LUMZAVO-143295 format. One record per residue (C-alpha): y, x negated, z; residue number from 1; residue in one letter. Coordinates in steps of 0.2 Angstrom, whole numbers, plus 5000, padded with zeros to 4 digits. Each point is the difference from the previous one (the first is absolute). Layout:
N
> yy	xx	zz	seq	type
> Y	X	Z	NUM	A .
...
This chain:
694
> yy	xx	zz	seq	type
> 4899	4898	5112	1	X .
> 5015	4992	5007	2	X .
> 5014	4997	4988	3	X .
> 4999	4981	5002	4	X .
> 4982	5001	4993	5	X .
> 5006	5006	4983	6	X .
> 4999	4985	4988	7	X .
> 5018	5000	4996	8	X .
> 5014	4987	5002	9	X .
> 5008	4999	5017	10	X .
> 5017	5006	4993	11	X .
> 4992	5017	4996	12	X .
> 4991	5001	5016	13	X .
> 5016	4996	5010	14	X .
> 5009	5014	4990	15	X .
> 4987	5013	5003	16	X .
> 5000	4996	5019	17	X .
> 5019	5002	5000	18	X .
> 4999	5018	4994	19	X .
> 4986	5004	5013	20	X .
> 4984	4997	4991	21	X .
> 4987	4992	5012	22	X .
> 4983	5005	4993	23	X .
> 4993	5009	4985	24	X .
> 4995	5018	4999	25	X .
> 4981	5002	4995	26	X .
> 5003	5004	4982	27	X .
> 5012	4985	4998	28	X .
> 4987	4989	5009	29	X .
> 4986	5006	4988	30	X .
> 5011	4996	4985	31	X .
> 5003	4982	5006	32	X .
> 4981	4998	5004	33	X .
> 4995	5007	4983	34	X .
> 5006	4983	4993	35	X .
> 5014	5007	4989	36	X .
> 5012	4986	5004	37	X .
> 4988	4987	4994	38	X .
> 4992	5009	4985	39	X .
> 5016	5009	4994	40	X .
> 4990	5015	4995	41	X .
> 5008	5018	4998	42	X .
> 4998	5012	5013	43	X .
> 5002	5019	5003	44	X .
> 5005	5003	5018	45	X .
> 4998	5019	5005	46	X .
> 5004	5002	5018	47	X .
> 5009	5014	5010	48	X .
> 5019	5001	5002	49	X .
> 5007	4988	5012	50	X .
> 4985	4989	5000	51	X .
> 5009	4984	4994	52	X .
> 4998	5001	4981	53	X .
> 5017	4992	4997	54	X .
> 4997	4985	5012	55	X .
> 4983	4998	4991	56	X .
> 5010	4998	4984	57	X .
> 5012	4988	5008	58	X .
> 4986	4989	5005	59	X .
> 4995	4999	4982	60	X .
> 5018	4998	4994	61	X .
> 5003	4986	5013	62	X .
> 4985	4990	4993	63	X .
> 5007	5002	4982	64	X .
> 5017	4995	5005	65	X .
> 4994	4985	5010	66	X .
> 4992	4994	4983	67	X .
> 5017	5001	4991	68	X .
> 4995	5017	4992	69	X .
> 5010	5016	4999	70	X .
> 4995	5017	5008	71	X .
> 5004	5017	4993	72	X .
> 4999	5015	5011	73	X .
> 5000	5017	4990	74	X .
> 5004	5017	5008	75	X .
> 5002	5017	4992	76	X .
> 5017	5005	5008	77	X .
> 5017	4993	5003	78	X .
> 5000	5005	5018	79	X .
> 4984	4990	5003	80	X .
> 5006	4985	4990	81	X .
> 5016	4999	5011	82	X .
> 4989	5002	5016	83	X .
> 4988	4986	4994	84	X .
> 5015	4989	4995	85	X .
> 5008	5001	5017	86	X .
> 4983	4996	5008	87	X .
> 4997	4985	4989	88	X .
> 5017	4993	5001	89	X .
> 4994	4990	5015	90	X .
> 4992	4987	4987	91	X .
> 5018	4995	4996	92	X .
> 5000	4991	5017	93	X .
> 4987	4988	4994	94	X .
> 5009	4996	4984	95	X .
> 4992	5013	4988	96	X .
> 5010	5011	4988	97	X .
> 4996	5018	5002	98	X .
> 5007	5012	4987	99	X .
> 5001	5019	4998	100	X .
> 5000	5008	4983	101	X .
> 5001	5018	4996	102	X .
> 5011	5012	4990	103	X .
> 5008	4994	4983	104	X .
> 4986	5001	4987	105	X .
> 5008	4989	4987	106	X .
> 4994	4983	5006	107	X .
> 5006	4992	4984	108	X .
> 5017	5001	5007	109	X .
> 4996	4986	5013	110	X .
> 5011	4985	4997	111	X .
> 4992	4988	5012	112	X .
> 4981	4997	5003	113	X .
> 4994	5010	5015	114	X .
> 4997	4987	5013	115	X .
> 4987	5005	5013	116	X .
> 4985	4995	5010	117	X .
> 4996	5017	5007	118	X .
> 5005	5015	4989	119	X .
> 5000	5018	5007	120	X .
> 5002	5012	4986	121	X .
> 4996	5018	4994	122	X .
> 4986	5002	4987	123	X .
> 5012	5006	4986	124	X .
> 5013	4985	5003	125	X .
> 4986	4988	5000	126	X .
> 4993	5007	4983	127	X .
> 5018	4999	4994	128	X .
> 5002	4982	5004	129	X .
> 4983	4996	4993	130	X .
> 5005	5008	4983	131	X .
> 5015	4989	4997	132	X .
> 4998	4985	5012	133	X .
> 4981	4997	5003	134	X .
> 5003	4981	5002	135	X .
> 5009	5004	5017	136	X .
> 4983	5004	5007	137	X .
> 4992	4983	4995	138	X .
> 4991	4992	5015	139	X .
> 4997	5017	5009	140	X .
> 4986	4997	5012	141	X .
> 4998	5017	5007	142	X .
> 5004	5018	4995	143	X .
> 4999	5013	5013	144	X .
> 4999	5018	4995	145	X .
> 5005	5011	5014	146	X .
> 4995	5019	5001	147	X .
> 4988	4997	4986	148	X .
> 4993	5017	5001	149	X .
> 5016	5006	4991	150	X .
> 4991	4995	4984	151	X .
> 4994	5018	5000	152	X .
> 5019	5006	5000	153	X .
> 5012	5002	4986	154	X .
> 5007	4983	5005	155	X .
> 4982	4992	4999	156	X .
> 4999	4994	4982	157	X .
> 5013	4987	5003	158	X .
> 4990	4993	5015	159	X .
> 4984	4997	4989	160	X .
> 5010	4993	4985	161	X .
> 5008	4988	5012	162	X .
> 4984	4994	5007	163	X .
> 4992	4998	4983	164	X .
> 5015	4991	4993	165	X .
> 5001	4988	5015	166	X .
> 4982	4996	4999	167	X .
> 5000	4996	4981	168	X .
> 5016	4990	5001	169	X .
> 4996	4990	5016	170	X .
> 4982	4995	5001	171	X .
> 4999	4993	5018	172	X .
> 5009	5015	5008	173	X .
> 4994	5008	5015	174	X .
> 5001	5019	5002	175	X .
> 5001	5010	5016	176	X .
> 4999	5019	4999	177	X .
> 5005	5009	5016	178	X .
> 4997	5018	5005	179	X .
> 4996	5012	5014	180	X .
> 4992	5013	4989	181	X .
> 4988	4997	4985	182	X .
> 4985	5010	4998	183	X .
> 4993	4988	4987	184	X .
> 5005	4983	5006	185	X .
> 4984	4992	4994	186	X .
> 5005	5005	4982	187	X .
> 5017	4993	5002	188	X .
> 4993	4984	5007	189	X .
> 4988	4999	4985	190	X .
> 5014	5002	4988	191	X .
> 5010	4986	5008	192	X .
> 4985	4989	5002	193	X .
> 5004	5000	5018	194	X .
> 4992	5000	5017	195	X .
> 5001	5016	5010	196	X .
> 5005	5001	5019	197	X .
> 4999	5017	5007	198	X .
> 5004	5004	5018	199	X .
> 5004	5015	5011	200	X .
> 5007	4990	5014	201	X .
> 5017	5005	5006	202	X .
> 5011	4992	5014	203	X .
> 5003	5017	5007	204	X .
> 4986	5013	5001	205	X .
> 5003	5015	4989	206	X .
> 4995	5017	5007	207	X .
> 4999	5014	4986	208	X .
> 5000	5018	5005	209	X .
> 5002	5017	4992	210	X .
> 5009	5013	5011	211	X .
> 5001	5018	4997	212	X .
> 5016	5010	5001	213	X .
> 5004	5016	4992	214	X .
> 5018	4997	5004	215	X .
> 5000	4983	4991	216	X .
> 5018	4996	5006	217	X .
> 4997	5005	5018	218	X .
> 4985	4989	5000	219	X .
> 5010	4986	4992	220	X .
> 5014	5001	5012	221	X .
> 4988	4999	5015	222	X .
> 4991	4985	4993	223	X .
> 5017	4991	4997	224	X .
> 5006	5004	5017	225	X .
> 4984	4993	5008	226	X .
> 5001	4984	4990	227	X .
> 5018	4997	5003	228	X .
> 4999	5004	5019	229	X .
> 4987	4986	5001	230	X .
> 5011	4987	4992	231	X .
> 4994	5002	4983	232	X .
> 5008	5003	4983	233	X .
> 4994	5012	4987	234	X .
> 4999	5001	4981	235	X .
> 4997	5017	4992	236	X .
> 4994	5002	4982	237	X .
> 5005	5016	4991	238	X .
> 4999	5004	4981	239	X .
> 5018	5004	4995	240	X .
> 5017	4993	5002	241	X .
> 5006	5017	5007	242	X .
> 4986	5000	5013	243	X .
> 5005	4983	5006	244	X .
> 5018	5005	5003	245	X .
> 4996	5016	5008	246	X .
> 4987	4993	5012	247	X .
> 5011	4985	5005	248	X .
> 5014	5012	5004	249	X .
> 4990	5012	5010	250	X .
> 4992	4986	5010	251	X .
> 5017	4992	5003	252	X .
> 5007	5016	5006	253	X .
> 4986	5006	5011	254	X .
> 4994	4984	5008	255	X .
> 5009	4988	5011	256	X .
> 4996	4984	4992	257	X .
> 5015	4989	5003	258	X .
> 4998	4988	5015	259	X .
> 5014	4996	5012	260	X .
> 5011	4986	4993	261	X .
> 4995	5003	4981	262	X .
> 5012	5013	4995	263	X .
> 5014	4989	4996	264	X .
> 4989	4989	4989	265	X .
> 4993	5015	4991	266	X .
> 5018	5006	4997	267	X .
> 5004	4983	4992	268	X .
> 4984	5002	4989	269	X .
> 5006	5017	4995	270	X .
> 5017	4994	4995	271	X .
> 4991	4987	4989	272	X .
> 4990	5014	4992	273	X .
> 5016	5009	4995	274	X .
> 5009	4984	4993	275	X .
> 4985	4996	4989	276	X .
> 5008	5011	4987	277	X .
> 5018	5000	4995	278	X .
> 5001	5019	5003	279	X .
> 4987	5006	5013	280	X .
> 4989	5014	4994	281	X .
> 4992	5015	5009	282	X .
> 4984	4990	5001	283	X .
> 5009	4985	5007	284	X .
> 5008	5011	5014	285	X .
> 4983	5008	5003	286	X .
> 4991	4983	5002	287	X .
> 5014	4994	5011	288	X .
> 4998	5015	5012	289	X .
> 4981	4997	5000	290	X .
> 5003	4981	5004	291	X .
> 5011	5005	5015	292	X .
> 4987	5011	5007	293	X .
> 4986	4986	4998	294	X .
> 4992	5006	4984	295	X .
> 5001	4996	4982	296	X .
> 4993	5006	4983	297	X .
> 4994	4988	4987	298	X .
> 4998	5005	4982	299	X .
> 5004	4994	4982	300	X .
> 5017	5009	5001	301	X .
> 5006	4989	5014	302	X .
> 5010	4985	4993	303	X .
> 4994	4982	5002	304	X .
> 5013	4996	5013	305	X .
> 4996	5015	5010	306	X .
> 4982	4997	4999	307	X .
> 5002	4982	5007	308	X .
> 5011	5007	5014	309	X .
> 4987	5013	5005	310	X .
> 4985	4987	4999	311	X .
> 5010	4987	5011	312	X .
> 5005	5014	5013	313	X .
> 4982	5005	5001	314	X .
> 4994	4981	5002	315	X .
> 5013	4998	5014	316	X .
> 4993	5015	5009	317	X .
> 5016	5010	4998	318	X .
> 4993	5013	4989	319	X .
> 4984	5008	5007	320	X .
> 4994	5011	4986	321	X .
> 5000	4998	4981	322	X .
> 4995	5014	4989	323	X .
> 4995	4994	4983	324	X .
> 4993	5004	4984	325	X .
> 4986	4989	4994	326	X .
> 5012	4987	4992	327	X .
> 5001	4992	5017	328	X .
> 4981	4997	5000	329	X .
> 5001	4988	4985	330	X .
> 5016	4992	5007	331	X .
> 5005	4987	5013	332	X .
> 4991	4996	5016	333	X .
> 5005	5014	5012	334	X .
> 4986	5003	5013	335	X .
> 5001	5012	5014	336	X .
> 4989	5005	5015	337	X .
> 4996	5018	4992	338	X .
> 4999	5005	4982	339	X .
> 4999	5019	4997	340	X .
> 4995	5006	4983	341	X .
> 5006	5018	4999	342	X .
> 4996	5002	4981	343	X .
> 4986	4994	4990	344	X .
> 5004	5011	4985	345	X .
> 5015	4998	4988	346	X .
> 5006	5008	4984	347	X .
> 4994	4992	4984	348	X .
> 5001	5008	4983	349	X .
> 5006	5016	5007	350	X .
> 4986	5003	5014	351	X .
> 4996	4993	5017	352	X .
> 4986	4987	5000	353	X .
> 4992	4989	5013	354	X .
> 5006	4982	5001	355	X .
> 4988	4986	4998	356	X .
> 4991	4992	5015	357	X .
> 5008	4984	4995	358	X .
> 5017	5007	5003	359	X .
> 4995	5008	5017	360	X .
> 4993	4983	5006	361	X .
> 5016	4991	4994	362	X .
> 5010	5012	5011	363	X .
> 4989	5000	5016	364	X .
> 4998	4981	4999	365	X .
> 5018	4999	5007	366	X .
> 4994	5006	5017	367	X .
> 5001	4987	5013	368	X .
> 5013	4987	5003	369	X .
> 4993	4982	5001	370	X .
> 5006	4992	5016	371	X .
> 5007	5016	5007	372	X .
> 4985	5013	5000	373	X .
> 4982	4998	5006	374	X .
> 4995	5015	4988	375	X .
> 5007	5009	4986	376	X .
> 4998	5019	4998	377	X .
> 4999	5009	4983	378	X .
> 5000	5019	5000	379	X .
> 4997	5011	4985	380	X .
> 5005	5018	5003	381	X .
> 4989	5015	4995	382	X .
> 5003	5019	5001	383	X .
> 4982	5005	5003	384	X .
> 4984	4993	5007	385	X .
> 4992	5001	4983	386	X .
> 5014	4990	4993	387	X .
> 4998	4988	5014	388	X .
> 4982	4997	4995	389	X .
> 5005	4998	4982	390	X .
> 5014	4987	5004	391	X .
> 4988	4990	5011	392	X .
> 4987	4999	4986	393	X .
> 5012	4997	4986	394	X .
> 5013	4988	5008	395	X .
> 4995	4993	5017	396	X .
> 4982	4997	4995	397	X .
> 5003	4999	4981	398	X .
> 4998	4986	4989	399	X .
> 5015	4993	4991	400	X .
> 5000	5003	4982	401	X .
> 4997	4987	4986	402	X .
> 5015	4994	4991	403	X .
> 5001	5001	4981	404	X .
> 5011	4991	4987	405	X .
> 5014	5010	4993	406	X .
> 5003	4988	4985	407	X .
> 4991	5010	4987	408	X .
> 5014	5012	4995	409	X .
> 5010	4997	4984	410	X .
> 5018	4998	5007	411	X .
> 4993	4987	5013	412	X .
> 4990	4991	4987	413	X .
> 5014	4999	4987	414	X .
> 5012	4994	5013	415	X .
> 4988	4985	5005	416	X .
> 4994	4997	4983	417	X .
> 5017	4997	4993	418	X .
> 5004	4988	5015	419	X .
> 4984	4990	4997	420	X .
> 5004	4997	4982	421	X .
> 5019	4998	5003	422	X .
> 4997	4986	5013	423	X .
> 4988	4991	4989	424	X .
> 4986	5003	5012	425	X .
> 4988	5008	4987	426	X .
> 5003	4995	4982	427	X .
> 4985	5008	4991	428	X .
> 4992	5017	5001	429	X .
> 4984	4992	5008	430	X .
> 5010	4992	5013	431	X .
> 5009	5016	5004	432	X .
> 4983	5009	5002	433	X .
> 4993	4986	5011	434	X .
> 5016	5001	5011	435	X .
> 4998	5018	5003	436	X .
> 4981	4998	5003	437	X .
> 5005	4988	5014	438	X .
> 5009	5013	5010	439	X .
> 4993	5012	5013	440	X .
> 5001	5014	4987	441	X .
> 4989	4989	4988	442	X .
> 4989	4996	5015	443	X .
> 4997	5018	5004	444	X .
> 4999	5008	4983	445	X .
> 4998	4987	4987	446	X .
> 5010	5001	4984	447	X .
> 4987	5010	4990	448	X .
> 5008	5015	4994	449	X .
> 5018	4993	5003	450	X .
> 5000	4988	4985	451	X .
> 5006	5014	4989	452	X .
> 5014	5005	5012	453	X .
> 5006	4982	5002	454	X .
> 5000	4998	4981	455	X .
> 5010	5016	4998	456	X .
> 5013	4993	5013	457	X .
> 5001	4983	4990	458	X .
> 5004	5010	4984	459	X .
> 5013	5010	5009	460	X .
> 5008	4984	5007	461	X .
> 5000	4993	4982	462	X .
> 5007	5015	4993	463	X .
> 5014	5000	5013	464	X .
> 5005	4983	4995	465	X .
> 4995	4992	5017	466	X .
> 4986	4989	4993	467	X .
> 4993	4993	4983	468	X .
> 4983	4996	4995	469	X .
> 4998	4984	4990	470	X .
> 4982	4996	4995	471	X .
> 4991	5002	5017	472	X .
> 5015	4996	5010	473	X .
> 5011	5012	5010	474	X .
> 5018	4995	4999	475	X .
> 5014	5008	5011	476	X .
> 5016	5004	4991	477	X .
> 5017	4996	5009	478	X .
> 5002	5018	5003	479	X .
> 4982	5002	5008	480	X .
> 5003	4984	5011	481	X .
> 5016	5008	5006	482	X .
> 4992	5017	5004	483	X .
> 4987	4991	5010	484	X .
> 5013	4990	5010	485	X .
> 5010	5015	5004	486	X .
> 4984	5007	5008	487	X .
> 5001	5017	4991	488	X .
> 4986	5010	4991	489	X .
> 5000	4997	4981	490	X .
> 5001	5019	4998	491	X .
> 5016	5000	5010	492	X .
> 5007	4986	4989	493	X .
> 4996	5010	4984	494	X .
> 5008	5016	5007	495	X .
> 5016	4990	5004	496	X .
> 5001	4991	4984	497	X .
> 4999	5016	4990	498	X .
> 5014	5009	5010	499	X .
> 5011	4984	5001	500	X .
> 4998	4998	4981	501	X .
> 5005	5018	4997	502	X .
> 5015	4998	5012	503	X .
> 5005	4984	4991	504	X .
> 4999	5007	4983	505	X .
> 5010	5016	5005	506	X .
> 5012	4989	5011	507	X .
> 4998	5014	5013	508	X .
> 4996	4996	5018	509	X .
> 5000	5016	5011	510	X .
> 4996	4995	5018	511	X .
> 4988	5015	5003	512	X .
> 4991	4996	4984	513	X .
> 4998	4982	5006	514	X .
> 4994	5005	5017	515	X .
> 4987	5012	4992	516	X .
> 4994	4985	4990	517	X .
> 4998	4989	5016	518	X .
> 4989	5014	5007	519	X .
> 4989	4999	4984	520	X .
> 4989	4987	5009	521	X .
> 4984	4998	5010	522	X .
> 5009	4990	5013	523	X .
> 5012	5013	5007	524	X .
> 4992	5015	5009	525	X .
> 5008	5016	4994	526	X .
> 5005	5015	5010	527	X .
> 4989	5015	5001	528	X .
> 5006	5016	4991	529	X .
> 4995	5016	5007	530	X .
> 4995	5014	4988	531	X .
> 5014	5011	5007	532	X .
> 5013	4987	4996	533	X .
> 4994	4997	4982	534	X .
> 5012	5013	4992	535	X .
> 5015	4993	5009	536	X .
> 4996	4982	4995	537	X .
> 4998	5005	4982	538	X .
> 5017	5009	5000	539	X .
> 5008	4984	5007	540	X .
> 4991	4989	4987	541	X .
> 5006	5011	4986	542	X .
> 5018	5000	5007	543	X .
> 4999	4981	5001	544	X .
> 4991	4998	4983	545	X .
> 5015	4990	4992	546	X .
> 4998	4987	5015	547	X .
> 4981	4998	4996	548	X .
> 4991	4990	4986	549	X .
> 4985	5013	4999	550	X .
> 4999	5014	4988	551	X .
> 4997	5014	5012	552	X .
> 4994	5012	4986	553	X .
> 4990	4987	4992	554	X .
> 4982	4994	5002	555	X .
> 5003	4983	5009	556	X .
> 5002	5007	5017	557	X .
> 4985	4997	5011	558	X .
> 4995	5010	5015	559	X .
> 5009	4989	5013	560	X .
> 5017	5002	4992	561	X .
> 5006	5012	5014	562	X .
> 4994	4988	5013	563	X .
> 5010	4986	4991	564	X .
> 5015	5011	4998	565	X .
> 5000	5005	5019	566	X .
> 4998	4982	5005	567	X .
> 5014	4994	4988	568	X .
> 5011	5013	5008	569	X .
> 4996	4993	5017	570	X .
> 5005	4983	4994	571	X .
> 5016	5007	4993	572	X .
> 5005	5008	5017	573	X .
> 4998	4982	5007	574	X .
> 5011	4991	4987	575	X .
> 5013	5014	5002	576	X .
> 5002	4996	5019	577	X .
> 4991	5015	5007	578	X .
> 4995	4997	5018	579	X .
> 4982	4997	5005	580	X .
> 5001	5015	5011	581	X .
> 5005	5011	4985	582	X .
> 4986	4992	4990	583	X .
> 4988	5004	5013	584	X .
> 5005	5018	5001	585	X .
> 5000	5002	4981	586	X .
> 4984	4991	4996	587	X .
> 4991	4998	5016	588	X .
> 5000	4981	4998	589	X .
> 5002	4991	5016	590	X .
> 5010	4984	5000	591	X .
> 4985	4988	5001	592	X .
> 4992	5008	4985	593	X .
> 5017	5001	4991	594	X .
> 5003	4981	5003	595	X .
> 4982	4997	4993	596	X .
> 5004	5009	4984	597	X .
> 5017	4992	4999	598	X .
> 4992	4982	5002	599	X .
> 4987	5004	4986	600	X .
> 5014	5008	4989	601	X .
> 5011	4984	5002	602	X .
> 4985	4989	4995	603	X .
> 4997	5012	4984	604	X .
> 5018	5000	4995	605	X .
> 5000	4981	5001	606	X .
> 4985	4999	4990	607	X .
> 5007	5012	4987	608	X .
> 5016	4988	4999	609	X .
> 4989	4985	4998	610	X .
> 4991	5009	4985	611	X .
> 5016	5004	4993	612	X .
> 5006	4982	5001	613	X .
> 4984	4994	4991	614	X .
> 5001	5013	4986	615	X .
> 5018	4997	4997	616	X .
> 5006	5018	5006	617	X .
> 5017	4994	5005	618	X .
> 5008	5017	5005	619	X .
> 4984	5005	5009	620	X .
> 5000	4984	5010	621	X .
> 5018	5003	5005	622	X .
> 4996	5018	5005	623	X .
> 4984	4996	5010	624	X .
> 5009	4986	5010	625	X .
> 5013	5013	5005	626	X .
> 4987	5012	5005	627	X .
> 4990	4987	5009	628	X .
> 5015	4997	5011	629	X .
> 5003	5018	5003	630	X .
> 4983	5003	5005	631	X .
> 5000	4985	5012	632	X .
> 5016	5006	5009	633	X .
> 4999	5019	4997	634	X .
> 5018	5001	4992	635	X .
> 5010	5008	4986	636	X .
> 5005	4989	4986	637	X .
> 5018	4998	5007	638	X .
> 4994	4991	5015	639	X .
> 4990	4986	4991	640	X .
> 5014	4987	5002	641	X .
> 5001	5003	5019	642	X .
> 4982	4999	5003	643	X .
> 4999	4983	4992	644	X .
> 5008	4993	5015	645	X .
> 4989	4995	5014	646	X .
> 5001	5011	5015	647	X .
> 5005	5016	4990	648	X .
> 4987	5013	4998	649	X .
> 5002	5018	4994	650	X .
> 5009	5007	5016	651	X .
> 5013	4986	5002	652	X .
> 5003	5000	4981	653	X .
> 5004	5018	4999	654	X .
> 5011	4999	5016	655	X .
> 5010	4985	4992	656	X .
> 5001	5010	4983	657	X .
> 5007	5015	5008	658	X .
> 5013	4989	5009	659	X .
> 5006	4993	4983	660	X .
> 4990	4984	5000	661	X .
> 4991	5002	4983	662	X .
> 4998	4983	4994	663	X .
> 4998	4982	5005	664	X .
> 5018	4996	4997	665	X .
> 5005	5015	5011	666	X .
> 4990	4992	5014	667	X .
> 5008	4983	4997	668	X .
> 5017	5008	5003	669	X .
> 4995	5010	5014	670	X .
> 5007	4998	5018	671	X .
> 4985	4993	5011	672	X .
> 5006	5012	5014	673	X .
> 4997	5015	4988	674	X .
> 4983	4994	4995	675	X .
> 4995	4997	5018	676	X .
> 5005	5018	5004	677	X .
> 4989	5006	4986	678	X .
> 4984	4989	5001	679	X .
> 5001	4990	5016	680	X .
> 5007	4983	5004	681	X .
> 4984	4990	4996	682	X .
> 4997	5008	4983	683	X .
> 5019	5000	4995	684	X .
> 5000	4981	5004	685	X .
> 4984	4998	4990	686	X .
> 5007	5009	4985	687	X .
> 5016	4990	5000	688	X .
> 4990	4984	5001	689	X .
> 4989	5005	4985	690	X .
> 5014	5006	4989	691	X .
> 5009	4984	5002	692	X .
> 4985	4991	4993	693	X .
> 5000	5010	4984	694	X .
């Protein structure tokens, strides 16, 4: 089907042609011919990677936008949200407002109405807006749920909650669910009351092979060399951060991957890799060295800026090989001619276990670059012939697993139950039950056997002061409503209120104790404590007992205290200006993971400040605000006045302090030439300009 034959207004057809769309892929054509544009029915579209699912969604969104309705496109990851936003920005050319929303979870802070025609958002951010500003989604015509198979992951409950809420709030809404890998797509379609479009069509043929090599690295090296020599690029999947770095280093050292004329461009990318952090770490330098040799590693420990640089260099053909952990498989669109899966086992709960077929198919689905390759090759490495036979049966010819809801565990239920009541979405116990019955969880399991658990959670929410029951109605308190808006687990809020109340009563606010309090949450993943380190940590805890709020000899300590204490010490390192490199050496926490933890910690300390404000804990509010700034910038208390100035971070603030500039008044009096010598011309001028406004 030619693009002109799609029943859409000319402005959309012209726009699509301007970006190179001339005709539809078969799955897209099937979607249009299903009558979905006229009937406005829901649909589950399950087709391989690179088969055009995103543009299929655009066709539906264009129809809704043409009718004056809004379109909401939901993704699981920020990186994917940013990629889709850049892709959809073209709609601005025909007068439509395209917005990107991710990050800040307290959507009640919005001062102005969110004005959009097409919204790209992460699932959590969308849920956050829906809790406090549901009216902003009025007139939404189509809701697209990308990577919907992630319902089966720990991020999944918010996916099904979103769909159920949108369908209940906006009756004429059309839902499109997208995935490359769902074993029980029919069950998902039944839940959504949707049509099902299954296809195995790909724009580039995928060849899946299992090759035997007792020397896995030697085999891997040969396969990479062959692919690159033929003009292809390679993605290699391994099961650990350490492996991704070592394999990328070795391949870069041993293979000549850099083409003539590309070295200078690679060196520029390498410089950007180093400058992504104010003080480059060992990992930064290692990644820079790999980049210069035409390889890169990609894992959760790499910072967002560095990850984007790596991905862009790969898309431009500068980097020939990326060695990645499975985080890349669930991320942005990054195809290559060859995908090599070195490991199909990874550590979980202390032992090696085989990855799901779904995850393997996500990885190999990236083989073959549309418009560049006539085929894509996916190679799984085995050590023996018998292992090869097993891999062929389990992975190459295996069926993708069914997906199952993860909503039925207590922490997740109480989180979404409070939100449902606090937003006024459900006002009675019966309405609450009906809502959960409408979810994928309710569809798969029913609520029989869960009523007692739901009632237990309701009683706990009432006992904590988050809701009241009046007659048959469930009424949120001001505290419960605020906890829901802050997007934190009610149990986290309980923990914080207890400690903050104690701190307020004693007028005692030791920083380590407050950091340990922040770690007493379900939101912040804690550092693992090895058995051989327990004694040392207990000694440190007892030595610091006056800085804590817990009775170390009492009975109120839970089994995770040492993990909280260790994580609190990590955060303490950061706010005492310890470098990322030293933190990595001391705690084995790479910068990317450190920044993820800091981002969550900053959100949690903001939440604790908001709770203090609501409860009238004046001293707690003041201390938590100071701690919030220290976590944000990673500075000691003395540098807080300096980092309040735009353009001054932890490194520049310390440099200025050491040179005697300890306050805003010091900077006002400072000779501009002196400032320029310390922080650079542009930054110095910006500092002077901002100070003069104060």
